[in-house]
C-alpha positions, 0 to 999 in steps of 0.5 A, a space after each residue: 877551590 875552597 870558599 869561605 865566608 869572610 870575617 872583618 879580620 879578612 878585610 885586607 884580603 878582600 880589599 886586595 883582591 877587589 883592587 886587583 880585579 878592578 885595576 884595569 879600570 883605574 884610568 877609565 872614566 869614570 873609574 870604579 869606586 871599588 878602587 877607593 875602598 880601603 881595608 878599613 872601609 871593607 871592615 866597616 862594611 863587614 861589621 855593618 851587615 855586608 857579606 863577603 866570600 873568599 875563594 882559596 886555591 891551596 893557601 892563596 886567596 884568588 877570588 872574592 865576592 861582596 854582597 848585601 842581602 836585602 828585602 824590600 816590599 813594594 805594594 801597588 793596587 794590584 800586585 805585591 812585589 817582593 824583591 829578594 837576593 835572587 831577583 824580583 818575584 811578582 805575587 798576586 796580592 789580595 789587596 782591595 781598592 
């Protein structure tokens, strides 16, 4: 499998793969919001900072992943919490009360 970063021009491929992946949940309660996505909404997301990967087998797209990279910092009186894409890392801070 070859994997490449999707561009906004790949929005239809990303949307189609996403709909295929979530089709079994169409009649679930609640259904997946992924089924409400359109190529335009995916394109808008990719233009607005979202990322996507597309997996290809030969010339056929067979997998996709959408994600957002974000960084948040939480400060308390004892610890500095630094959240990264791979999870939460807790660091001892030098904050004084």
